[in-house]
Structures are given as C-alpha cells and as structure tokens.
N, C-alpha and C positions, 0 to 999 in steps of 0.2 A: 424535589422532582431535578433530575439531570437537566445540566444546561450545556448545550452545544454551540460554540461558535462555528460560524460558516462564513468564510472569506467569500464575499459576492463579488469580487472584483478581480480582474487580470485573466479568466478563462477566455479559451479561443472564441466561445460561442456565447460569450456575453452573460448578462443577468440572469435572463429567462430561465433557461434550463437548471440554474442553481436554485432560483425560487421553487420552481416546478419538483425538484427533488426533494426538497425541505416539506413542500406540501405533501408529497406523497409518504414521505416518512412519518410526519405527524398524524396521517390518516392510520397509521398501524403501530406507532409507539408514543408512549407519553412522555415528552420531554419539552424543555424550554429552547426555543431556537434563537440564536442570536446571530442575527445577519449585519455584518460589517461591510458598508459600502455606501455608494450615493443613494440617499433616500428618495431622491427624483425618480430614480430608476427602479428602485426595489418597492416601494410603498404601492404604486397601481397594479402590482403584481399579486400582492397581498390579500386573498379572498376573505370575506368576514367570516367563514367558519373556522379560520385558523388564527385570526389576527389576535386572539387574546393569548396566543401560545408563541408568538413571534415578538422579538424587540429588536428594532434596528438601531444601530450604533452609525451614525451619518458620519461619512468619511469620504473625500473627494479622490484622494492620492491613491495610487496603488503602482506595484513594481511591474513594469512592462517586461513581457517574455524576451526581447532584446537586450535589456538592461543586465548590468553584471550584478551578481546576488551579493556582492560586498557593498552596493548602495544601501542595503535594507537596514542595517544597524543606524544608519544616519537620517533615513526617512521616517521620523516617529509618528508623521500622519497619515502613513500609508495603510492600507486595510490589513495587510497580514502583520505590521507591527501592533496596531491596535488591538487585533485579535489575539495576538500572543500575548500581550500585556493582561489582557482579561483573564486567561488561563494562568500565565504566572501569578497573578495576584488572587487566584483562587474564587474569582469571580464567575467562573466557568469550568467544566470538567475535562474539557476536551476542544480541539479545533479541527475542522476539515477545510482543507483548500485545494481548489484547482487551479490556482495561480502558479506564480513563478516557484518552481519546486525549491530551487536554490536558495532562495530568499526564505521559504518556509523553513528549511533544514538549518540554515545560519542562525535565524531567529530561534528557532526551537533551542539550539545548542547554547546560543548566547544569552539568551533571555531566561528559557525555561530550566535550563541548565542540565548537564549529563548526570546520570546516575554515578553515585560513588564507585569507583572501580571499573567503569566503563571506558575503555581507550577510545572509541569512536561509537557514535550513533550509526545504526544502519537501516536501509530501507529493506523491507522486507514483502517480497511480492508474491502473490498466489498464482499457481501456474496449473492450466487443466491436466488431468491424468486419465488412463484408461480406467482406473479403480473409480470407487465411489466417493472420494475426496481428493481435494487438489493438494499439490506439493506445494513447499516454499523454497522461495531463494532469498537469501541475504549474504552479501548485501548486493542491491539491484542498481546501485548509481551513486550513492552517497559518498563512497570514498575510492577513488580510482587507482591511488597508489596506497598498497597495505603493507604492514609487518605480521608475521606470522602470529604474534599476540592478539592482532586485531581479529584474525580467523577464529581463534579460540573464544572471543568474546561473542562474536557473531553466533556461534554454534549454541553458547550456553543460552544467550537469549532468543535464538531460534527455537530452541528446546523447551524453553519457558511459555512461549507464544503459542507454539502447537499443542502445548499440554492444556494449558490454562484457558484461551481461547478458541481454539479449534476443536478441542476435545479430543484430542489423541491420547490415548492412554499410554503407549510407551512410544513416543516419536523417535523414528530412526534417523540418524543424522549423518550425512555423507559430505565428503570433500570433492568438489570438482576438479578433475584432474583429466589428463588425456589417456587414462587406462585404469583400468581397476586395481593392477598389482601394486603392493606397497613402494615398489620402487619408482613409479611413474610420477609425473609431474614435474614443475620447475623448482627452483630454490625456495620460491614463497611457501609452496603447497608442501614441500618435502620437509620443511622446518615446522609449519603447522601442523602435519601429521605426526611428528615425534610427539607434540604435546596433547594433541587430541586424543590417541590411542589409549591415554590413562582413563578416559572417561566412558562409562557403561554405555551411554547413549550412540556412541560413536562407532559406526559400522565400516568405516574405510573409504577409500577413493571411489567415485563414481563418475560415470561418463554423463555426457549432456543428453544422452537418450533415457538415462534413468530418470531424469527429471518428470517426464510422461508417462512412464511403465509402470508406475504405483509401486515400485521397489524401495522407494525412499521418501521419507516424509519432509526433509528438510535438507537443502543443498546449500552448501556454504562456499563462498567463493569472493574474491575482491570485486569492489563496483566495477570495475572496467569489462571485466568478464562477464558480470552479472548483467550489466544492462545492455552488452553485445547479445548476450542470450536472449533477453527479454524483448528487445527490438527485432530481432530475426525471427522470434516465434510470433510476434504480432504480424510480421511481413508474410510468414507463411500462412497464418489463418485466414489473412485478407485474400492471397492468392488462391487457397483452396476453395474459400467462398465463391469467389469469381470463377473459378473454373468450372465448379460443380454448376451455377447458373448457366454459363456458356453452354455447356453440354447438353443439361435438361432442354434449354430452348432450340436446341439444333434439329430435333424431329418431334413429330407428334407422339410417337410411341415414349419416347425419353419424357416427354411433358407428362403422359399418362402415368409412367414410372414415377415421376417426381411426386404427382399427386398422391399415389398410394404410400409413398415414403415421407409425406410432409411431415409427420409427426416426428420420424425419426431425425429429418433434417434440421427441423425446429430444436430438438435436444442437442444436436451437435454444436449447432449455432449458438446456444444458449451456454453451454459449456466452454466454448471457446471465446466466448465475448468477454472483454475486459470490464464492461460496465456491470457483469454480475458480479465481479469482486470488489466493485466499488472504489477502492485505492489501496495505497500501501501505507501501512504503519511505519513511522519511524520511531524504531525501539532503540532504547538506551537513554532517553531524555525521562526526564521527572514526572511528565503528563503524557496524556494521551494525543498524539498529533497523527493525523491521516493525510497523506499526500494525494491526491486524485489527480488523474490525466488531465493535461490541459484542455483536451478535446472532449470532455465529460459530457455526456447528456444527463437528462434528468434521472433515468435509472441508476446511472454510475453514482451521482450524488446521493441518491436515496441509499443505496447500498453502502456507501462510504460512511453514511450517517450510522447505520446499524452496525458497520464494524466498529466504529466509535464506542458506541453504546454496549457490544459485547466485551470490548476491551476495559471498559471501565467496570462492569458487571464482575468481570472476571479479576479484577485487580492486579493486571498483569504488571504495572509499574512495579507494584510493591513486592510481587512475586520475583521480578528480575533483580530488585533491590536485594532482596534476601538471597538470591542465588550468589551475589556479587559479594555480599558479606561472608560467605563461606567459601568463597572461591581459594582454592589451594590449601584449605586447611584439613 
C-alpha cells in the first residue's frame, strides 16, 4: 500500500482542512496517510472510519511562513523536516505540504536529493485552458535567476511529467517570450532557444496568452516570470468571479439569467479554481514532492494527494532519471 506523508502544520487555515482533505482522499483511494504535526490538534479530527489508515507522527515545531527557508535544514524537529526524512528513508512514497514552500523545496533538494543530471528542481503548476486539458508552467517559482541550461532541463522534466502523469501522448513544449518569432526574447531565452530547437518536442517561442488557449502543453520559463504569471492569473480569476457576482446581483433579470446559467458558471469556477489542481509537483528530485498553496482548503489537499498518487503510479521520478541519463547522447 502506498504511504503518503502529509505535513499538517504551517498552512494558513490550520490543521482542520488538512485532515478533512486527507479524509476525503481516503474515501476514494486506498493508501496509508502519515500526518506529521501536533497530535493534540490532529487526533480529535480523525474519525473512526479512517483511523486504521492514518498514522500520526507527533511533532510540535514547524516553519512559519514569515521565517526564512534557510532555517529549515537546522530545524530537525519541524514537521516538514520530519516528513521529508520519512520519504528520504523510503518509509513513505511521497510528501504533500501546504506549509512553507521555500522550506519544502530546500529540504527536498538537500535531504531527498536531485536526480543526477538535473541542474535545478522546478515547480510545475497546472493552468486552466479553453481546451479539455490544462497546460503546465515550469518553473513557477523555485528558481528566480536561471541559466539557459536550467530552462532546457525544465523542458525535459515538463515533457516527461506531461506524458507520464497527465497522459498527453505527444506533449508540445514552448518557451515563454515576448513574441513567437525565433528572434524574440531576452538573452536568457535566446540562448535557451538555441539548445531547445534540437528537441523534437520543442515548438518554439510562445506568448503568455498561449498558456490559456490550448495551443501548447508545457510552457518553460524562469521562476521569476513563472511566478508572476501564476499570481497574475490567480488575481484575474478572482476579479472575474467577483465582477460576475456583482453584475448578476445588480438586477432581477440578471439574477434569472444567472440561475439559468448556473451549471455553466459552476463549470467555469471549477476550471479556474486552484483547489481542483491540488498542488504543484517539485520536479527534479528523487521522490514525489507536492507543494500546495498555503491557503489550501480540504478540496485542494484532497486533489494534491491524488496528484501524488498519480505521480507515484506513473513512476515519473524514474522516467525523468532515465531521460537525463540519455541527455545529450
């Protein structure tokens, strides 16, 4: 049976949505949940029907959001350190955390370790599109300053994840730039372009609107640009939802129209809701690590666990390892 570590500490909304998400995931999937955190807070929330599938690793310390990620390696009694050690020592298959993302990335790199040949691990985030399936951005924030070879590695990892976990038969990879022409971009993207054009999966430069129009499957960029795109997209989604609500409530006729279109609005909200995507895998490390949003609700944690299980079942870490063993040959 698969064993999934869930860091129960440090999220914005406390322990309750974490445990609720675990309970919902256990209702649908067969796995052993290892919750790391304060047992006094966790145990009262564990219902009898899932108690046999839940193990609690008691831990009082955790890395607070305002703390620097650099303290994580020294805080061996923190929940994320203890959880990462379980994965490192093969006592668990994956870890999901909605706590301090910097601490999670740092410890995953230091303790679990990078796959041989990978220059830098990258955060892979799913984005909604007008097509039937989401696109992917990487890096979405792990590496703010990048070298051209990092972007090439991101493209290889994104291709393997899209094919193995997302099930895209022939993933299309694009390089984020300020225009589709080969000559566009800054010094970083121009150099990366030279290397990427030798890969069959590479479709060339793409613009930010291509992330959403279904024309590309994986968008490669540095973590600074990727994180800005991600945060801006979240802001636009929230703004659109707010505007629609205000407009619908402004008149009885619009309220009636809203009722008639309730199903369409529900589907739109679901497609744009970060919780439906669960979390972002950290690609390039030796085990499955899923980084969830600090404000994750129970649905987000539930979906993050599903994402971890899919990655394990697809053996994506091994496939990335194999891809890098053949890189340049």
